C-alpha positions as CSV (number, residue, x, y, z in Angstrom):
1,K,4.0,-6.4,-42.7
2,T,4.6,-8.7,-39.7
3,P,1.3,-7.7,-37.7
4,L,-0.7,-8.0,-41.0
5,Q,0.6,-11.5,-41.7
6,S,-0.3,-12.5,-38.2
7,I,-3.8,-11.1,-38.6
8,I,-4.4,-12.6,-42.1
9,G,-3.1,-15.9,-40.7
10,S,-5.4,-16.2,-37.9
11,A,-8.3,-14.9,-40.0
12,E,-7.7,-17.7,-42.5
13,L,-7.6,-20.2,-39.8
14,M,-10.9,-19.0,-38.4
15,E,-12.4,-18.7,-41.9
16,H,-11.6,-22.3,-42.8
17,G,-13.0,-23.7,-39.6
18,I,-9.6,-24.9,-38.4
19,V,-9.9,-23.2,-35.0
20,K,-11.7,-25.0,-32.2
21,E,-14.9,-23.1,-30.9
22,N,-13.4,-22.4,-27.5
23,D,-10.2,-21.1,-29.1
24,I,-11.9,-18.6,-31.0
25,P,-11.8,-15.7,-28.1
26,R,-8.0,-16.3,-27.9
27,F,-7.7,-15.9,-31.7
28,I,-9.9,-12.9,-31.8
29,G,-7.8,-11.4,-28.9
30,H,-4.6,-12.1,-30.9
31,I,-6.2,-10.2,-33.9
32,R,-7.1,-7.1,-31.9
33,R,-3.6,-7.0,-30.4
34,E,-1.9,-7.2,-33.8
35,A,-4.3,-4.6,-35.1
36,S,-3.2,-2.4,-32.2
37,R,0.3,-3.0,-32.9
38,L,-0.3,-1.9,-36.8
39,V,-2.1,1.2,-35.7
40,S,0.8,2.3,-33.4
41,L,3.2,1.6,-36.3
42,I,1.2,3.7,-38.8
43,D,0.9,6.3,-36.4
44,D,4.7,6.5,-35.5
45,I,5.5,6.6,-39.4
46,I,3.1,9.4,-39.8
47,R,4.8,11.3,-37.0
48,L,8.2,10.7,-38.6
49,S,7.3,11.5,-41.9
50,Q,6.1,14.8,-40.5
51,L,9.3,15.6,-38.9
52,D,11.3,14.5,-42.0
53,E,9.5,16.9,-44.2
54,G,10.7,19.8,-41.8
55,A,7.2,21.5,-41.8
56,E,7.0,24.5,-39.6
57,M,4.6,23.5,-36.7
58,P,2.8,26.1,-34.3
59,S,4.7,26.7,-31.2
60,E,3.7,27.9,-27.8
61,D,4.9,28.0,-24.1
62,V,4.6,24.7,-22.5
63,S,5.5,23.4,-19.1
64,L,7.6,20.3,-19.1
65,R,6.4,19.7,-15.6
66,V,2.6,19.8,-16.5
67,L,3.3,17.6,-19.7
68,S,5.2,15.2,-17.7
69,E,2.2,14.9,-15.2
70,E,-0.5,14.4,-18.0
71,V,2.1,11.6,-19.5
72,C,2.3,10.0,-16.2
73,E,-1.6,10.1,-15.6
74,T,-1.9,8.6,-19.3
75,L,0.3,5.8,-18.4
76,S,-0.9,5.0,-15.0
77,D,-2.6,2.1,-15.7
78,V,-0.1,0.5,-17.6
79,A,2.5,1.1,-14.9
80,K,0.0,-0.4,-12.3
81,L,-0.2,-3.6,-14.3
82,K,3.6,-4.0,-14.2
83,D,3.7,-2.8,-10.7
84,I,6.1,0.3,-11.6
85,S,5.8,3.6,-9.5
86,L,5.7,6.8,-11.5
87,E,7.1,10.1,-10.0
88,V,7.5,13.6,-11.3
89,S,9.5,16.2,-9.7
90,G,11.5,19.5,-10.1
91,D,10.9,22.7,-11.7
92,D,8.0,24.2,-13.9
93,G,10.4,24.1,-17.0
94,V,8.5,26.4,-19.4
95,I,9.9,26.2,-22.9
96,N,8.7,27.5,-26.3
97,G,8.0,24.6,-28.4
98,V,5.5,22.4,-30.2
99,R,3.2,21.0,-27.5
100,R,2.4,17.7,-29.4
101,L,6.1,16.8,-30.1
102,V,7.3,17.8,-26.5
103,Y,4.5,15.5,-25.3
104,E,5.6,12.6,-27.7
105,V,9.3,12.9,-26.4
106,I,8.2,12.6,-22.7
107,Y,5.6,10.0,-23.5
108,N,7.9,7.8,-25.3
109,L,10.7,8.1,-22.9
110,C,8.4,7.1,-19.9
111,D,6.8,4.3,-22.2
112,N,10.1,2.8,-22.6
113,A,11.0,3.0,-19.1
114,I,8.0,1.1,-18.0
115,K,8.3,-1.3,-20.7
116,Y,11.9,-2.3,-20.0
117,N,11.6,-2.5,-16.2
118,N,11.0,-5.1,-13.6
119,P,7.9,-5.4,-11.3
120,G,8.4,-3.4,-8.3
121,G,10.7,-0.9,-10.3
122,Y,10.3,3.0,-10.6
123,V,10.2,5.7,-13.3
124,K,11.2,9.1,-12.1
125,V,10.8,12.3,-14.3
126,S,12.9,15.2,-13.1
127,I,12.7,18.7,-14.6
128,A,15.6,21.3,-13.9
129,E,15.7,25.0,-15.0
130,L,19.2,25.9,-16.0
131,S,20.6,29.2,-17.0
132,D,19.4,29.5,-20.7
133,S,17.8,25.7,-21.0
134,V,15.7,23.3,-19.3
135,Q,16.7,19.7,-18.6
136,I,14.3,16.8,-18.4
137,S,15.3,13.4,-17.3
138,V,13.8,10.0,-17.2
139,S,15.2,7.4,-15.0
140,D,14.4,3.8,-14.3
141,N,15.9,1.0,-12.6
142,G,15.0,-1.4,-15.2
143,I,17.0,-3.8,-17.5
144,G,19.4,-1.2,-18.8
145,I,21.2,-1.0,-22.2
146,A,24.4,-2.7,-23.0
147,P,27.2,-0.4,-24.2
148,E,27.2,-1.9,-27.9
149,H,23.5,-1.0,-28.4
150,Q,23.5,2.5,-26.8
151,E,24.7,4.3,-30.0
152,K,22.1,2.4,-32.1
153,I,18.7,2.7,-30.0
154,F,17.7,5.8,-31.6
155,E,17.8,4.4,-35.2
156,R,14.6,3.6,-36.8
157,F,13.2,0.0,-36.0
158,Y,16.3,-0.8,-33.9
159,R,15.2,-3.1,-31.0
160,V,17.7,-4.3,-28.3
161,D,15.6,-7.1,-27.3
162,K,13.1,-8.1,-30.1
163,S,11.1,-10.7,-28.2
164,H,10.5,-8.3,-25.3
165,S,9.6,-5.4,-27.8
166,K,7.1,-7.8,-29.5
167,Q,5.6,-8.7,-26.1
168,S,5.2,-5.2,-25.1
169,G,3.7,-3.9,-28.6
170,G,6.7,-1.8,-29.3
171,T,7.1,-0.6,-32.8
172,G,10.8,0.2,-32.7
173,L,10.1,3.9,-33.7
174,G,9.6,5.6,-30.3
175,L,13.2,6.7,-29.6
176,S,13.7,7.8,-33.3
177,I,10.6,9.9,-32.8
178,V,12.4,11.4,-29.7
179,K,15.6,12.2,-31.5
180,H,13.9,13.8,-34.5
181,A,11.5,15.8,-32.2
182,V,14.3,17.0,-30.1
183,Q,16.4,17.9,-33.2
184,Y,13.4,20.0,-34.4
185,H,13.9,22.0,-31.2
186,H,17.6,22.3,-31.4
187,G,17.8,20.4,-28.1
188,K,20.2,17.6,-27.2
189,V,19.7,14.0,-26.1
190,M,21.9,12.3,-23.5
191,L,22.0,8.6,-22.4
192,E,23.5,6.9,-19.5
193,S,22.8,3.2,-18.9
194,E,24.1,0.2,-17.2
195,P,22.7,-3.5,-17.7
196,G,20.8,-4.6,-14.9
197,Q,20.9,-1.3,-13.1
198,G,18.8,1.0,-15.1
199,T,18.7,3.9,-17.8
200,T,18.5,7.7,-17.6
201,I,17.8,9.5,-20.6
202,S,18.1,13.3,-20.4
203,V,16.8,16.0,-23.0
204,L,18.1,19.7,-22.9
205,F,15.7,21.9,-24.3
206,D,16.6,25.7,-25.0
207,R,14.0,27.8,-23.4
208,G,13.4,30.5,-26.1
209,H,13.2,28.3,-29.4
210,N,10.6,29.8,-31.8
């Protein structure tokens, strides 16, 4: 409800002529940003409800390396604005999975690594082919996550830093989508983080899940 209340509040002020004319562009910008947050929230809730229903989704062979490069290309402008470097390295890492869900996993991990980073920081994605699985790791040298929050960050709507999340347009659902999408693929998520030093989240995918 929060983005909607904010949109309604701004619209009412404009409707009643309380907003000065030269402030109107700022109010319109605010309405657009809050509407974008609302769309992101709705998209994330739909994605989670699909995963909750456990519906079978078509799987195919997908390369984690190729998907990671696609994600980094998509996020390159956002990263540039924050002066964050993006890098993909490692193996091709082909697994059998639902392309859209695997993309969401990588996208959400990289998006968070950019959001919770410092100017001049980095986000490194690495893929390693193991004997019967493939591991993808997303590492950053950002703000890190305190030990007391590490167990909770995969819960829905949980935010370590509420003010930071609001500024960056986060919905609080990204890591919950990661957790459920990885569970759908019978994979495993591992987290290493130190406040002020950065975070590495690794996902282990079985190569041949159908």
